[in-house]
N, C-alpha and C positions, 0 to 999 in steps of 0.2 A: 503494499501501499504507501501511496506515496506522501511525504510529511511536507508541513508547510516550507521547507526549507528544497522544493524539488522544483526543476526544472521539465516540462512536459516535451516531447516530440512529438508530432503528429504528421503522418505523411498520407497523402490518397493514390488517388488509382492509379495503377502500373507500376507504382514504385517497387512492390513487391519482385519485379520483372527484371530490377537493374542489374547490372552485369550480361545480360541476355540482351536487352532492347535498347535496340540502336544505339550502342557504344561508341561510334562516331561523336556523338550528340551527348551523352548520359554516361561515357566513361567504362571501365572493367570493373569498379569497384560493386558488391552486392550491398543490400540495403544491411543486411548482416553487417557487414564490415563497416559501413558509414554507423550504426548503431556502436560499437566495439570504439569508434573512434570519439564518439558524444559521452559514451560512460566515461573516459578515459578524460575528456576536456572536464565533464561536469564533478566528477570526483577530485581533481586537481584544483577546482573551485570550492570544493568540500558541498556539494549542492548531489541531492538524489536527482536519477535520473528515469523518468517513464518515459519510454519509445513506443510507438505504436504505428500501423499501418492497416488503412482499410480502402478496399473499393467501391466503396457504399456511401454515399452524401450524407444521410441521415445518420450512421454511424459517427462518421466524423462530427455533425454535429453536436451530437448527442456526447461526446468525450469533450468537445470545448466547453459545454455546458458544463460536465463533470469538474474541469479543470479550474473553474469560477471557484470553487470552496477547498481545494488544494494544492494549486498549483501557486510556485512565487515568478515564473515567467514562460511565456509558450512560445517556443520553433512550429511553423508550419510551412510544410512544400503541398498545398493539398491539389497538386498535378493540375489535371485541365481543368479541377472546380475551380483555381482563381478565376478562370477569365469567366465563369458559368454562371457561378453561385451567388446568389444573393442570399441564401439560406445560409452558407458559412459565414461571409459576409455580417449578416444580423447576428450570429451566435459570438462573435470573435468581438461584436461592437457591447455585450453584455460583461465582458472583462473589463476589470479595473487591475492591471497587471500589464508589465511590457510585455511584446506579441513581436516576432521579426519573421517576417515572410520570408521564406528559403526556397530558392530553384539552384540546381546542379547550370545550368545551362543560364547564358545573358538570353532572357525572353525579348530583349528590344531588341536583340540582333537574329530574328526569328519570323515565324512569319506573323504578316501585321496581327491576324487575330490573337496572338499571344501577346501584343504591347498592352491591352486592355487586362487590369485586375481589381476583382472586386476585394481583395484582401487587402491591397497597400494601403486604401484609407482607413483600416480601421486599426493596421501596425502600426509599431512606433518606429520600423525601419525597413528595410529589404536590403537580401545580401542575393547577388544573384552572381552568375557566369563563374564558380571559383571550384566547380567538381565539387568531390564529398568534403572540400575546404568550407564551402559556403556555412555547411552545417556547424562545424566549427567555430565558424567568424562568429554565425548565431549566436552560438552557447557564450562566447568571449562579452558579446555585446550585449546579452541579456544580465549576465552577470555583471557587468560594469554598470545597467542601469541601476541595478539593485543596489547596488553600491553608491547609489547617487543621494 
């Protein structure tokens, strides 16, 4: 169970296939590899880590709502829901904790439809384009925000 000093990292659709799915865009690291890097980073900052992935929009919304009472900060790579989900946006607006939107690729250097994010307006900040390091940078940003 997450504690008050926990960082939540939520991942959306198709991220379970990292390492297999379009490695030229998303790299060769699996989601499990990324999770381990996140755990190492959170542990060094003395935070617990809750790391989850779902291909279902409603489940992501439920997890965001759950995070309201137990997380100190949240990083989210909503995958394609970044560009389509008002529901994820609305759920994030309920949080009173730092939120970092995360993307492995630079969404602004890709297809036009990826340039619009419903997540950004609800986030404290955005990290994109650094591959798996985007997650580490997001956790570092969250811990810095919590130290303010």
